[in-house]
HTML snippet that shows the backbone in 3Dmol.js (N, CA, C, O; Angstrom):
<script src="https://3Dmol.org/build/3Dmol-min.js"></script>
<div id="view" style="width:600px;height:400px;position:relative"></div>
<script>
const pdb = `
ATOM      1  N   MET A   1     -19.889 -19.182  83.138  1.00  0.00           N
ATOM      2  CA  MET A   1     -21.126 -19.640  83.173  1.00  0.00           C
ATOM      3  C   MET A   1     -21.452 -20.379  81.898  1.00  0.00           C
ATOM      4  O   MET A   1     -21.364 -19.712  80.867  1.00  0.00           O
ATOM      5  N   ASP A   2     -21.788 -21.557  81.801  1.00  0.00           N
ATOM      6  CA  ASP A   2     -22.083 -22.311  80.699  1.00  0.00           C
ATOM      7  C   ASP A   2     -23.383 -21.933  80.027  1.00  0.00           C
ATOM      8  O   ASP A   2     -24.106 -21.107  80.584  1.00  0.00           O
ATOM      9  N   LYS A   3     -23.744 -22.481  78.851  1.00  0.00           N
ATOM     10  CA  LYS A   3     -24.911 -22.064  78.215  1.00  0.00           C
ATOM     11  C   LYS A   3     -26.184 -22.557  78.943  1.00  0.00           C
ATOM     12  O   LYS A   3     -27.192 -21.850  78.960  1.00  0.00           O
ATOM     13  N   LEU A   4     -26.148 -23.628  79.477  1.00  0.00           N
ATOM     14  CA  LEU A   4     -27.265 -24.205  80.189  1.00  0.00           C
ATOM     15  C   LEU A   4     -27.605 -23.337  81.507  1.00  0.00           C
ATOM     16  O   LEU A   4     -28.762 -23.167  81.892  1.00  0.00           O
ATOM     17  N   GLU A   5     -26.523 -22.833  82.124  1.00  0.00           N
ATOM     18  CA  GLU A   5     -26.747 -22.075  83.246  1.00  0.00           C
ATOM     19  C   GLU A   5     -27.229 -20.783  82.912  1.00  0.00           C
ATOM     20  O   GLU A   5     -27.980 -20.174  83.674  1.00  0.00           O
ATOM     21  N   LYS A   6     -26.756 -20.211  81.559  1.00  0.00           N
ATOM     22  CA  LYS A   6     -27.369 -18.964  81.241  1.00  0.00           C
ATOM     23  C   LYS A   6     -28.862 -18.994  80.915  1.00  0.00           C
ATOM     24  O   LYS A   6     -29.582 -18.032  81.183  1.00  0.00           O
ATOM     25  N   VAL A   7     -29.292 -20.035  80.372  1.00  0.00           N
ATOM     26  CA  VAL A   7     -30.686 -20.302  80.057  1.00  0.00           C
ATOM     27  C   VAL A   7     -31.485 -20.487  81.455  1.00  0.00           C
ATOM     28  O   VAL A   7     -32.617 -20.022  81.587  1.00  0.00           O
ATOM     29  N   GLU A   8     -30.895 -21.121  82.384  1.00  0.00           N
ATOM     30  CA  GLU A   8     -31.537 -21.114  83.693  1.00  0.00           C
ATOM     31  C   GLU A   8     -31.641 -19.873  84.365  1.00  0.00           C
ATOM     32  O   GLU A   8     -32.646 -19.602  85.023  1.00  0.00           O
ATOM     33  N   MET A   9     -30.657 -19.077  84.250  1.00  0.00           N
ATOM     34  CA  MET A   9     -30.731 -17.684  84.763  1.00  0.00           C
ATOM     35  C   MET A   9     -31.745 -16.881  84.082  1.00  0.00           C
ATOM     36  O   MET A   9     -32.598 -16.239  84.694  1.00  0.00           O
ATOM     37  N   MET A  10     -31.634 -16.927  82.697  1.00  0.00           N
ATOM     38  CA  MET A  10     -32.717 -16.196  81.963  1.00  0.00           C
ATOM     39  C   MET A  10     -34.062 -16.579  82.315  1.00  0.00           C
ATOM     40  O   MET A  10     -34.882 -15.675  82.475  1.00  0.00           O
ATOM     41  N   ASP A  11     -34.473 -17.984  82.484  1.00  0.00           N
ATOM     42  CA  ASP A  11     -35.649 -18.304  83.029  1.00  0.00           C
ATOM     43  C   ASP A  11     -35.977 -17.753  84.441  1.00  0.00           C
ATOM     44  O   ASP A  11     -37.122 -17.410  84.736  1.00  0.00           O
ATOM     45  N   LYS A  12     -35.015 -17.684  85.239  1.00  0.00           N
ATOM     46  CA  LYS A  12     -35.287 -17.191  86.543  1.00  0.00           C
ATOM     47  C   LYS A  12     -35.606 -15.652  86.443  1.00  0.00           C
ATOM     48  O   LYS A  12     -36.463 -15.167  87.182  1.00  0.00           O
ATOM     49  N   ILE A  13     -34.929 -14.894  85.543  1.00  0.00           N
ATOM     50  CA  ILE A  13     -35.204 -13.593  85.399  1.00  0.00           C
ATOM     51  C   ILE A  13     -36.620 -13.289  84.894  1.00  0.00           C
ATOM     52  O   ILE A  13     -37.223 -12.297  85.302  1.00  0.00           O
ATOM     53  N   LEU A  14     -37.177 -14.184  83.962  1.00  0.00           N
ATOM     54  CA  LEU A  14     -38.514 -14.181  83.345  1.00  0.00           C
ATOM     55  C   LEU A  14     -39.434 -14.318  84.414  1.00  0.00           C
ATOM     56  O   LEU A  14     -40.393 -13.547  84.462  1.00  0.00           O
ATOM     57  N   ARG A  15     -39.263 -15.272  85.358  1.00  0.00           N
ATOM     58  CA  ARG A  15     -40.105 -15.439  86.487  1.00  0.00           C
ATOM     59  C   ARG A  15     -40.240 -14.249  87.397  1.00  0.00           C
ATOM     60  O   ARG A  15     -41.340 -13.911  87.834  1.00  0.00           O
ATOM     61  N   GLU A  16     -39.116 -13.607  87.687  1.00  0.00           N
ATOM     62  CA  GLU A  16     -39.004 -12.415  88.379  1.00  0.00           C
ATOM     63  C   GLU A  16     -39.740 -11.224  87.666  1.00  0.00           C
ATOM     64  O   GLU A  16     -40.323 -10.397  88.367  1.00  0.00           O
ATOM     65  N   PHE A  17     -39.735 -11.120  86.456  1.00  0.00           N
ATOM     66  CA  PHE A  17     -40.476 -10.091  85.600  1.00  0.00           C
ATOM     67  C   PHE A  17     -41.938 -10.359  85.799  1.00  0.00           C
ATOM     68  O   PHE A  17     -42.694  -9.401  85.963  1.00  0.00           O
ATOM     69  N   ASP A  18     -42.427 -11.677  85.798  1.00  0.00           N
ATOM     70  CA  ASP A  18     -43.843 -11.923  85.966  1.00  0.00           C
ATOM     71  C   ASP A  18     -44.138 -11.668  87.405  1.00  0.00           C
ATOM     72  O   ASP A  18     -45.253 -11.209  87.654  1.00  0.00           O
ATOM     73  N   ASP A  19     -43.338 -11.887  88.369  1.00  0.00           N
ATOM     74  CA  ASP A  19     -43.593 -11.478  89.701  1.00  0.00           C
ATOM     75  C   ASP A  19     -43.745 -10.018  89.864  1.00  0.00           C
ATOM     76  O   ASP A  19     -44.620  -9.521  90.572  1.00  0.00           O
ATOM     77  N   LEU A  20     -42.869  -9.338  89.189  1.00  0.00           N
ATOM     78  CA  LEU A  20     -42.962  -7.796  89.272  1.00  0.00           C
ATOM     79  C   LEU A  20     -44.340  -7.165  88.644  1.00  0.00           C
ATOM     80  O   LEU A  20     -44.965  -6.199  89.083  1.00  0.00           O
ATOM     81  N   LYS A  21     -44.655  -7.997  87.462  1.00  0.00           N
ATOM     82  CA  LYS A  21     -45.876  -7.510  86.870  1.00  0.00           C
ATOM     83  C   LYS A  21     -47.035  -7.652  87.769  1.00  0.00           C
ATOM     84  O   LYS A  21     -47.818  -6.721  87.955  1.00  0.00           O
ATOM     85  N   ASN A  22     -47.166  -8.943  88.395  1.00  0.00           N
ATOM     86  CA  ASN A  22     -48.241  -9.122  89.299  1.00  0.00           C
ATOM     87  C   ASN A  22     -48.073  -8.064  90.493  1.00  0.00           C
ATOM     88  O   ASN A  22     -49.128  -7.566  90.885  1.00  0.00           O
ATOM     89  N   SER A  23     -47.049  -7.708  91.040  1.00  0.00           N
ATOM     90  CA  SER A  23     -46.883  -6.712  92.055  1.00  0.00           C
ATOM     91  C   SER A  23     -47.323  -5.407  91.577  1.00  0.00           C
ATOM     92  O   SER A  23     -47.846  -4.605  92.351  1.00  0.00           O
ATOM     93  N   GLN A  24     -47.121  -5.131  90.239  1.00  0.00           N
ATOM     94  CA  GLN A  24     -47.574  -3.694  89.795  1.00  0.00           C
ATOM     95  C   GLN A  24     -49.027  -3.714  89.722  1.00  0.00           C
ATOM     96  O   GLN A  24     -49.671  -2.739  90.112  1.00  0.00           O
ATOM     97  N   LEU A  25     -49.650  -4.863  89.201  1.00  0.00           N
ATOM     98  CA  LEU A  25     -51.028  -4.982  89.202  1.00  0.00           C
ATOM     99  C   LEU A  25     -51.885  -4.856  90.461  1.00  0.00           C
ATOM    100  O   LEU A  25     -52.976  -4.298  90.574  1.00  0.00           O
ATOM    101  N   SER A  26     -51.129  -5.517  91.418  1.00  0.00           N
ATOM    102  CA  SER A  26     -51.738  -5.383  92.803  1.00  0.00           C
ATOM    103  C   SER A  26     -51.652  -3.949  93.323  1.00  0.00           C
ATOM    104  O   SER A  26     -52.585  -3.526  94.005  1.00  0.00           O
ATOM    105  N   VAL A  27     -50.626  -3.189  93.059  1.00  0.00           N
ATOM    106  CA  VAL A  27     -50.515  -1.838  93.449  1.00  0.00           C
ATOM    107  C   VAL A  27     -51.566  -0.988  92.641  1.00  0.00           C
ATOM    108  O   VAL A  27     -52.106  -0.043  93.218  1.00  0.00           O
ATOM    109  N   LEU A  28     -51.847  -1.245  91.481  1.00  0.00           N
ATOM    110  CA  LEU A  28     -52.884  -0.587  90.715  1.00  0.00           C
ATOM    111  C   LEU A  28     -54.291  -0.846  91.396  1.00  0.00           C
ATOM    112  O   LEU A  28     -55.077   0.084  91.570  1.00  0.00           O
ATOM    113  N   LYS A  29     -54.548  -2.017  91.737  1.00  0.00           N
ATOM    114  CA  LYS A  29     -55.798  -2.466  92.350  1.00  0.00           C
ATOM    115  C   LYS A  29     -55.987  -1.693  93.771  1.00  0.00           C
ATOM    116  O   LYS A  29     -57.103  -1.315  94.126  1.00  0.00           O
ATOM    117  N   LYS A  30     -54.900  -1.497  94.505  1.00  0.00           N
ATOM    118  CA  LYS A  30     -54.903  -0.876  95.795  1.00  0.00           C
ATOM    119  C   LYS A  30     -55.164   0.580  95.504  1.00  0.00           C
ATOM    120  O   LYS A  30     -55.987   1.155  96.218  1.00  0.00           O
ATOM    121  N   ILE A  31     -54.563   1.241  94.544  1.00  0.00           N
ATOM    122  CA  ILE A  31     -54.865   2.643  94.185  1.00  0.00           C
ATOM    123  C   ILE A  31     -56.320   2.724  93.887  1.00  0.00           C
ATOM    124  O   ILE A  31     -57.002   3.596  94.426  1.00  0.00           O
ATOM    125  N   SER A  32     -56.797   1.920  93.114  1.00  0.00           N
ATOM    126  CA  SER A  32     -58.165   2.040  92.600  1.00  0.00           C
ATOM    127  C   SER A  32     -59.238   1.816  93.653  1.00  0.00           C
ATOM    128  O   SER A  32     -60.348   2.347  93.632  1.00  0.00           O
ATOM    129  N   LYS A  33     -58.754   0.909  94.646  1.00  0.00           N
ATOM    130  CA  LYS A  33     -59.696   0.837  95.907  1.00  0.00           C
ATOM    131  C   LYS A  33     -59.599   2.004  96.834  1.00  0.00           C
ATOM    132  O   LYS A  33     -60.584   2.304  97.509  1.00  0.00           O
ATOM    133  N   ILE A  34     -58.403   2.736  96.925  1.00  0.00           N
ATOM    134  CA  ILE A  34     -58.316   4.016  97.658  1.00  0.00           C
ATOM    135  C   ILE A  34     -59.192   5.158  97.030  1.00  0.00           C
ATOM    136  O   ILE A  34     -59.848   5.980  97.670  1.00  0.00           O
ATOM    137  N   GLU A  35     -59.082   5.059  95.594  1.00  0.00           N
ATOM    138  CA  GLU A  35     -59.906   6.075  94.963  1.00  0.00           C
ATOM    139  C   GLU A  35     -61.384   5.805  95.140  1.00  0.00           C
ATOM    140  O   GLU A  35     -62.143   6.743  95.383  1.00  0.00           O
ATOM    141  N   ALA A  36     -61.825   4.562  95.030  1.00  0.00           N
ATOM    142  CA  ALA A  36     -63.246   4.321  95.350  1.00  0.00           C
ATOM    143  C   ALA A  36     -63.680   4.731  96.682  1.00  0.00           C
ATOM    144  O   ALA A  36     -64.716   5.378  96.838  1.00  0.00           O
ATOM    145  N   ASP A  37     -62.841   4.339  97.754  1.00  0.00           N
ATOM    146  CA  ASP A  37     -63.007   4.782  99.070  1.00  0.00           C
ATOM    147  C   ASP A  37     -63.215   6.320  99.260  1.00  0.00           C
ATOM    148  O   ASP A  37     -64.058   6.845  99.988  1.00  0.00           O
ATOM    149  N   ASN A  38     -62.364   6.893  98.533  1.00  0.00           N
ATOM    150  CA  ASN A  38     -62.422   8.461  98.612  1.00  0.00           C
ATOM    151  C   ASN A  38     -63.611   8.943  97.885  1.00  0.00           C
ATOM    152  O   ASN A  38     -63.830  10.137  98.090  1.00  0.00           O
ATOM    153  N   ILE A  39     -64.421   8.368  97.112  1.00  0.00           N
ATOM    154  CA  ILE A  39     -65.450   8.845  96.613  1.00  0.00           C
ATOM    155  C   ILE A  39     -66.440   9.315  97.785  1.00  0.00           C
ATOM    156  O   ILE A  39     -67.001  10.410  97.745  1.00  0.00           O
ATOM    157  N   ASN A  40     -66.581   8.542  98.667  1.00  0.00           N
ATOM    158  CA  ASN A  40     -67.468   8.935  99.862  1.00  0.00           C
ATOM    159  C   ASN A  40     -66.804   9.953 100.817  1.00  0.00           C
ATOM    160  O   ASN A  40     -67.486  10.774 101.429  1.00  0.00           O
ATOM    161  N   LEU A  41     -65.399   9.882 100.937  1.00  0.00           N
ATOM    162  CA  LEU A  41     -64.721  11.057 101.723  1.00  0.00           C
ATOM    163  C   LEU A  41     -64.609  12.268 101.056  1.00  0.00           C
ATOM    164  O   LEU A  41     -64.713  13.316 101.695  1.00  0.00           O
ATOM    165  N   GLY A  42     -64.401  12.270  99.798  1.00  0.00           N
ATOM    166  CA  GLY A  42     -64.209  13.544  98.978  1.00  0.00           C
ATOM    167  C   GLY A  42     -63.093  14.438  99.382  1.00  0.00           C
ATOM    168  O   GLY A  42     -63.242  15.657  99.467  1.00  0.00           O
ATOM    169  N   VAL A  43     -61.874  13.772  99.653  1.00  0.00           N
ATOM    170  CA  VAL A  43     -60.677  14.381 100.188  1.00  0.00           C
ATOM    171  C   VAL A  43     -59.991  14.890  98.707  1.00  0.00           C
ATOM    172  O   VAL A  43     -59.576  14.105  97.854  1.00  0.00           O
ATOM    173  N   SER A  44     -59.968  16.176  98.609  1.00  0.00           N
ATOM    174  CA  SER A  44     -59.382  16.865  97.309  1.00  0.00           C
ATOM    175  C   SER A  44     -57.885  16.385  97.148  1.00  0.00           C
ATOM    176  O   SER A  44     -57.482  16.087  96.024  1.00  0.00           O
ATOM    177  N   MET A  45     -57.123  16.312  98.155  1.00  0.00           N
ATOM    178  CA  MET A  45     -55.666  15.975  98.001  1.00  0.00           C
ATOM    179  C   MET A  45     -55.620  14.565  97.453  1.00  0.00           C
ATOM    180  O   MET A  45     -54.775  14.322  96.591  1.00  0.00           O
ATOM    181  N   LEU A  46     -56.415  13.639  97.849  1.00  0.00           N
ATOM    182  CA  LEU A  46     -56.444  12.223  97.218  1.00  0.00           C
ATOM    183  C   LEU A  46     -56.869  12.373  95.816  1.00  0.00           C
ATOM    184  O   LEU A  46     -56.214  11.816  94.936  1.00  0.00           O
ATOM    185  N   GLU A  47     -57.937  13.096  95.522  1.00  0.00           N
ATOM    186  CA  GLU A  47     -58.494  13.238  94.235  1.00  0.00           C
ATOM    187  C   GLU A  47     -57.427  13.687  93.248  1.00  0.00           C
ATOM    188  O   GLU A  47     -57.362  13.170  92.133  1.00  0.00           O
ATOM    189  N   LYS A  48     -56.601  14.627  93.636  1.00  0.00           N
ATOM    190  CA  LYS A  48     -55.602  15.160  92.751  1.00  0.00           C
ATOM    191  C   LYS A  48     -54.306  14.295  92.583  1.00  0.00           C
ATOM    192  O   LYS A  48     -53.675  14.295  91.526  1.00  0.00           O
ATOM    193  N   LYS A  49     -53.971  13.624  93.583  1.00  0.00           N
ATOM    194  CA  LYS A  49     -52.779  12.826  93.536  1.00  0.00           C
ATOM    195  C   LYS A  49     -52.878  11.325  93.180  1.00  0.00           C
ATOM    196  O   LYS A  49     -51.937  10.733  92.652  1.00  0.00           O
ATOM    197  N   LEU A  50     -53.937  10.790  93.458  1.00  0.00           N
ATOM    198  CA  LEU A  50     -54.097   9.372  93.153  1.00  0.00           C
ATOM    199  C   LEU A  50     -54.044   9.097  91.620  1.00  0.00           C
ATOM    200  O   LEU A  50     -53.315   8.189  91.222  1.00  0.00           O
ATOM    201  N   PRO A  51     -54.744   9.802  90.779  1.00  0.00           N
ATOM    202  CA  PRO A  51     -54.670   9.613  89.459  1.00  0.00           C
ATOM    203  C   PRO A  51     -53.272   9.652  88.830  1.00  0.00           C
ATOM    204  O   PRO A  51     -52.920   8.919  87.905  1.00  0.00           O
ATOM    205  N   GLU A  52     -52.499  10.596  89.434  1.00  0.00           N
ATOM    206  CA  GLU A  52     -51.073  10.583  89.037  1.00  0.00           C
ATOM    207  C   GLU A  52     -50.315   9.429  89.411  1.00  0.00           C
ATOM    208  O   GLU A  52     -49.551   8.913  88.596  1.00  0.00           O
ATOM    209  N   MET A  53     -50.462   8.947  90.645  1.00  0.00           N
ATOM    210  CA  MET A  53     -49.919   7.782  91.115  1.00  0.00           C
ATOM    211  C   MET A  53     -50.307   6.611  90.334  1.00  0.00           C
ATOM    212  O   MET A  53     -49.447   5.784  90.030  1.00  0.00           O
ATOM    213  N   TRP A  54     -51.614   6.455  89.955  1.00  0.00           N
ATOM    214  CA  TRP A  54     -52.030   5.401  89.073  1.00  0.00           C
ATOM    215  C   TRP A  54     -51.406   5.354  87.856  1.00  0.00           C
ATOM    216  O   TRP A  54     -51.006   4.283  87.400  1.00  0.00           O
ATOM    217  N   SER A  55     -51.266   6.507  87.217  1.00  0.00           N
ATOM    218  CA  SER A  55     -50.689   6.757  85.875  1.00  0.00           C
ATOM    219  C   SER A  55     -49.295   6.321  85.967  1.00  0.00           C
ATOM    220  O   SER A  55     -48.880   5.539  85.111  1.00  0.00           O
ATOM    221  N   ASN A  56     -48.503   6.739  86.920  1.00  0.00           N
ATOM    222  CA  ASN A  56     -47.104   6.350  87.120  1.00  0.00           C
ATOM    223  C   ASN A  56     -46.977   4.766  87.273  1.00  0.00           C
ATOM    224  O   ASN A  56     -46.087   4.173  86.664  1.00  0.00           O
ATOM    225  N   VAL A  57     -47.694   4.228  87.926  1.00  0.00           N
ATOM    226  CA  VAL A  57     -47.539   2.845  88.096  1.00  0.00           C
ATOM    227  C   VAL A  57     -47.952   1.982  86.985  1.00  0.00           C
ATOM    228  O   VAL A  57     -47.429   0.899  86.720  1.00  0.00           O
ATOM    229  N   ASP A  58     -48.994   2.567  86.304  1.00  0.00           N
ATOM    230  CA  ASP A  58     -49.469   1.902  85.065  1.00  0.00           C
ATOM    231  C   ASP A  58     -48.323   1.959  83.861  1.00  0.00           C
ATOM    232  O   ASP A  58     -48.062   1.036  83.089  1.00  0.00           O
ATOM    233  N   SER A  59     -47.699   3.280  83.894  1.00  0.00           N
ATOM    234  CA  SER A  59     -46.707   3.360  82.989  1.00  0.00           C
ATOM    235  C   SER A  59     -45.458   2.442  83.224  1.00  0.00           C
ATOM    236  O   SER A  59     -44.816   2.016  82.265  1.00  0.00           O
ATOM    237  N   ASN A  60     -45.160   2.173  84.399  1.00  0.00           N
ATOM    238  CA  ASN A  60     -44.172   1.334  84.849  1.00  0.00           C
ATOM    239  C   ASN A  60     -44.570  -0.197  84.518  1.00  0.00           C
ATOM    240  O   ASN A  60     -43.774  -1.022  84.069  1.00  0.00           O
ATOM    241  N   LEU A  61     -45.857  -0.432  84.795  1.00  0.00           N
ATOM    242  CA  LEU A  61     -46.136  -1.943  84.423  1.00  0.00           C
ATOM    243  C   LEU A  61     -46.156  -2.039  82.761  1.00  0.00           C
ATOM    244  O   LEU A  61     -46.003  -3.134  82.220  1.00  0.00           O
ATOM    245  N   SER A  62     -46.328  -0.985  82.090  1.00  0.00           N
ATOM    246  CA  SER A  62     -46.172  -1.228  80.687  1.00  0.00           C
ATOM    247  C   SER A  62     -44.714  -1.270  80.324  1.00  0.00           C
ATOM    248  O   SER A  62     -44.416  -1.963  79.351  1.00  0.00           O
ATOM    249  N   LEU A  63     -43.718  -0.599  80.996  1.00  0.00           N
ATOM    250  CA  LEU A  63     -42.409  -0.769  80.728  1.00  0.00           C
ATOM    251  C   LEU A  63     -42.025  -2.200  81.079  1.00  0.00           C
ATOM    252  O   LEU A  63     -41.429  -2.907  80.267  1.00  0.00           O
ATOM    253  N   VAL A  64     -42.342  -2.591  82.196  1.00  0.00           N
ATOM    254  CA  VAL A  64     -42.104  -4.126  82.755  1.00  0.00           C
ATOM    255  C   VAL A  64     -42.549  -5.097  81.678  1.00  0.00           C
ATOM    256  O   VAL A  64     -41.794  -5.984  81.278  1.00  0.00           O
ATOM    257  N   THR A  65     -43.706  -4.937  81.237  1.00  0.00           N
ATOM    258  CA  THR A  65     -44.276  -5.813  80.193  1.00  0.00           C
ATOM    259  C   THR A  65     -43.610  -5.845  78.935  1.00  0.00           C
ATOM    260  O   THR A  65     -43.445  -6.904  78.330  1.00  0.00           O
ATOM    261  N   SER A  66     -43.207  -4.708  78.494  1.00  0.00           N
ATOM    262  CA  SER A  66     -42.499  -4.544  77.263  1.00  0.00           C
ATOM    263  C   SER A  66     -41.068  -5.142  77.419  1.00  0.00           C
ATOM    264  O   SER A  66     -40.587  -5.823  76.513  1.00  0.00           O
ATOM    265  N   LEU A  67     -40.458  -4.911  78.454  1.00  0.00           N
ATOM    266  CA  LEU A  67     -38.969  -5.369  78.674  1.00  0.00           C
ATOM    267  C   LEU A  67     -39.126  -6.892  78.919  1.00  0.00           C
ATOM    268  O   LEU A  67     -38.168  -7.579  78.564  1.00  0.00           O
ATOM    269  N   GLU A  68     -40.127  -7.485  79.440  1.00  0.00           N
ATOM    270  CA  GLU A  68     -40.233  -8.898  79.701  1.00  0.00           C
ATOM    271  C   GLU A  68     -40.398  -9.489  78.291  1.00  0.00           C
ATOM    272  O   GLU A  68     -39.658 -10.434  78.016  1.00  0.00           O
ATOM    273  N   GLU A  69     -41.209  -9.089  77.426  1.00  0.00           N
ATOM    274  CA  GLU A  69     -41.458  -9.521  76.047  1.00  0.00           C
ATOM    275  C   GLU A  69     -40.136  -9.546  75.264  1.00  0.00           C
ATOM    276  O   GLU A  69     -39.789 -10.529  74.608  1.00  0.00           O
ATOM    277  N   GLU A  70     -39.408  -8.406  75.366  1.00  0.00           N
ATOM    278  CA  GLU A  70     -38.066  -8.345  74.558  1.00  0.00           C
ATOM    279  C   GLU A  70     -37.061  -9.338  75.114  1.00  0.00           C
ATOM    280  O   GLU A  70     -36.262  -9.966  74.419  1.00  0.00           O
ATOM    281  N   PHE A  71     -37.177  -9.424  76.462  1.00  0.00           N
ATOM    282  CA  PHE A  71     -36.177 -10.452  77.044  1.00  0.00           C
ATOM    283  C   PHE A  71     -36.611 -11.788  76.850  1.00  0.00           C
ATOM    284  O   PHE A  71     -35.779 -12.685  76.717  1.00  0.00           O
ATOM    285  N   GLN A  72     -37.877 -12.020  76.818  1.00  0.00           N
ATOM    286  CA  GLN A  72     -38.381 -13.433  76.214  1.00  0.00           C
ATOM    287  C   GLN A  72     -37.861 -13.738  74.764  1.00  0.00           C
ATOM    288  O   GLN A  72     -37.387 -14.844  74.503  1.00  0.00           O
ATOM    289  N   GLU A  73     -37.948 -12.819  73.896  1.00  0.00           N
ATOM    290  CA  GLU A  73     -37.467 -12.977  72.612  1.00  0.00           C
ATOM    291  C   GLU A  73     -35.880 -13.316  72.605  1.00  0.00           C
ATOM    292  O   GLU A  73     -35.390 -14.153  71.846  1.00  0.00           O
ATOM    293  N   TYR A  74     -35.171 -12.588  73.509  1.00  0.00           N
ATOM    294  CA  TYR A  74     -33.826 -12.668  73.496  1.00  0.00           C
ATOM    295  C   TYR A  74     -33.534 -14.099  73.942  1.00  0.00           C
ATOM    296  O   TYR A  74     -32.730 -14.810  73.339  1.00  0.00           O
ATOM    297  N   ARG A  75     -34.249 -14.517  75.076  1.00  0.00           N
ATOM    298  CA  ARG A  75     -33.942 -15.806  75.524  1.00  0.00           C
ATOM    299  C   ARG A  75     -34.282 -17.006  74.574  1.00  0.00           C
ATOM    300  O   ARG A  75     -33.544 -17.990  74.521  1.00  0.00           O
ATOM    301  N   ASP A  76     -35.351 -16.899  73.874  1.00  0.00           N
ATOM    302  CA  ASP A  76     -35.714 -17.752  72.810  1.00  0.00           C
ATOM    303  C   ASP A  76     -34.739 -17.856  71.731  1.00  0.00           C
ATOM    304  O   ASP A  76     -34.426 -18.949  71.258  1.00  0.00           O
ATOM    305  N   LYS A  77     -34.246 -16.739  71.324  1.00  0.00           N
ATOM    306  CA  LYS A  77     -33.231 -16.786  70.291  1.00  0.00           C
ATOM    307  C   LYS A  77     -31.914 -17.529  70.732  1.00  0.00           C
ATOM    308  O   LYS A  77     -31.310 -18.361  70.055  1.00  0.00           O
ATOM    309  N   PHE A  78     -31.583 -17.087  71.970  1.00  0.00           N
ATOM    310  CA  PHE A  78     -30.337 -17.746  72.520  1.00  0.00           C
ATOM    311  C   PHE A  78     -30.532 -19.218  72.662  1.00  0.00           C
ATOM    312  O   PHE A  78     -29.591 -19.981  72.439  1.00  0.00           O
ATOM    313  N   PHE A  79     -31.744 -19.668  73.032  1.00  0.00           N
ATOM    314  CA  PHE A  79     -32.019 -21.105  73.253  1.00  0.00           C
ATOM    315  C   PHE A  79     -31.921 -21.752  71.895  1.00  0.00           C
ATOM    316  O   PHE A  79     -31.352 -22.836  71.773  1.00  0.00           O
ATOM    317  N   LYS A  80     -32.473 -21.102  70.840  1.00  0.00           N
ATOM    318  CA  LYS A  80     -32.508 -21.655  69.471  1.00  0.00           C
ATOM    319  C   LYS A  80     -30.998 -21.691  68.915  1.00  0.00           C
ATOM    320  O   LYS A  80     -30.500 -22.709  68.432  1.00  0.00           O
ATOM    321  N   ASP A  81     -30.390 -20.574  69.027  1.00  0.00           N
ATOM    322  CA  ASP A  81     -29.054 -20.376  68.379  1.00  0.00           C
ATOM    323  C   ASP A  81     -28.047 -21.344  68.968  1.00  0.00           C
ATOM    324  O   ASP A  81     -27.137 -21.789  68.270  1.00  0.00           O
ATOM    325  N   ASN A  82     -28.197 -21.676  70.244  1.00  0.00           N
ATOM    326  CA  ASN A  82     -27.211 -22.510  70.941  1.00  0.00           C
ATOM    327  C   ASN A  82     -27.638 -23.920  71.098  1.00  0.00           C
ATOM    328  O   ASN A  82     -26.968 -24.703  71.772  1.00  0.00           O
ATOM    329  N   ASN A  83     -28.779 -24.285  70.471  1.00  0.00           N
ATOM    330  CA  ASN A  83     -29.218 -25.640  70.418  1.00  0.00           C
ATOM    331  C   ASN A  83     -29.281 -26.193  71.881  1.00  0.00           C
ATOM    332  O   ASN A  83     -28.730 -27.257  72.164  1.00  0.00           O
ATOM    333  N   ILE A  84     -29.979 -25.433  72.826  1.00  0.00           N
ATOM    334  CA  ILE A  84     -30.035 -25.776  74.100  1.00  0.00           C
ATOM    335  C   ILE A  84     -30.876 -27.092  74.433  1.00  0.00           C
ATOM    336  O   ILE A  84     -30.599 -27.860  75.354  1.00  0.00           O
ATOM    337  N   ALA A  85     -31.907 -27.232  73.579  1.00  0.00           N
ATOM    338  CA  ALA A  85     -32.717 -28.475  73.782  1.00  0.00           C
ATOM    339  C   ALA A  85     -31.760 -29.678  73.633  1.00  0.00           C
ATOM    340  O   ALA A  85     -31.996 -30.644  74.358  1.00  0.00           O
ATOM    341  N   ALA A  86     -30.746 -29.742  72.816  1.00  0.00           N
ATOM    342  CA  ALA A  86     -29.891 -30.898  72.725  1.00  0.00           C
ATOM    343  C   ALA A  86     -28.939 -30.957  73.839  1.00  0.00           C
ATOM    344  O   ALA A  86     -28.512 -32.051  74.210  1.00  0.00           O
ATOM    345  N   LEU A  87     -28.552 -29.800  74.434  1.00  0.00           N
ATOM    346  CA  LEU A  87     -27.615 -29.828  75.518  1.00  0.00           C
ATOM    347  C   LEU A  87     -28.397 -30.351  76.792  1.00  0.00           C
ATOM    348  O   LEU A  87     -27.843 -31.011  77.672  1.00  0.00           O
ATOM    349  N   GLN A  88     -29.719 -29.999  76.811  1.00  0.00           N
ATOM    350  CA  GLN A  88     -30.551 -30.440  77.937  1.00  0.00           C
ATOM    351  C   GLN A  88     -30.645 -31.901  77.996  1.00  0.00           C
ATOM    352  O   GLN A  88     -30.571 -32.557  79.035  1.00  0.00           O
ATOM    353  N   GLU A  89     -30.838 -32.438  76.640  1.00  0.00           N
ATOM    354  CA  GLU A  89     -30.981 -33.923  76.669  1.00  0.00           C
ATOM    355  C   GLU A  89     -29.705 -34.695  77.003  1.00  0.00           C
ATOM    356  O   GLU A  89     -29.705 -35.786  77.573  1.00  0.00           O
ATOM    357  N   GLU A  90     -28.606 -34.026  76.593  1.00  0.00           N
ATOM    358  CA  GLU A  90     -27.211 -34.600  76.982  1.00  0.00           C
ATOM    359  C   GLU A  90     -27.118 -34.666  78.501  1.00  0.00           C
ATOM    360  O   GLU A  90     -26.603 -35.631  79.066  1.00  0.00           O
ATOM    361  N   SER A  91     -27.640 -33.594  79.166  1.00  0.00           N
ATOM    362  CA  SER A  91     -27.262 -33.548  80.507  1.00  0.00           C
ATOM    363  C   SER A  91     -28.139 -34.390  81.426  1.00  0.00           C
ATOM    364  O   SER A  91     -28.001 -34.423  82.649  1.00  0.00           O
ATOM    365  N   ARG A  92     -29.054 -35.068  80.730  1.00  0.00           N
ATOM    366  CA  ARG A  92     -30.111 -35.959  81.471  1.00  0.00           C
ATOM    367  C   ARG A  92     -29.566 -37.322  81.664  1.00  0.00           C
ATOM    368  O   ARG A  92     -30.241 -38.182  82.230  1.00  0.00           O
TER     369      ARG A  92
END
`;
const viewer = $3Dmol.createViewer("view");
viewer.addModel(pdb, "pdb");
viewer.setStyle({}, {cartoon: {color: "spectrum"}});
viewer.zoomTo();
viewer.render();
</script>
């Protein structure tokens, strides 16, 4: 795999991280909606388990966000160190 292909793959991975973050945010919203609906129901099983579920998903979202930021820095350094901008100009 040449350097341009590597950057393209890194960009694809960054888009996938963004999609993963959006999915995690959607799960958090759904859990919050269930918690709100349960206010009227008062089912203790849900009252006990949903906060733990929310916490686990939130923790995973933090991990995904952190890893995405680290990977973005890695990608940017690779881009700079390998003068990818010049390679992209040559390939046009």
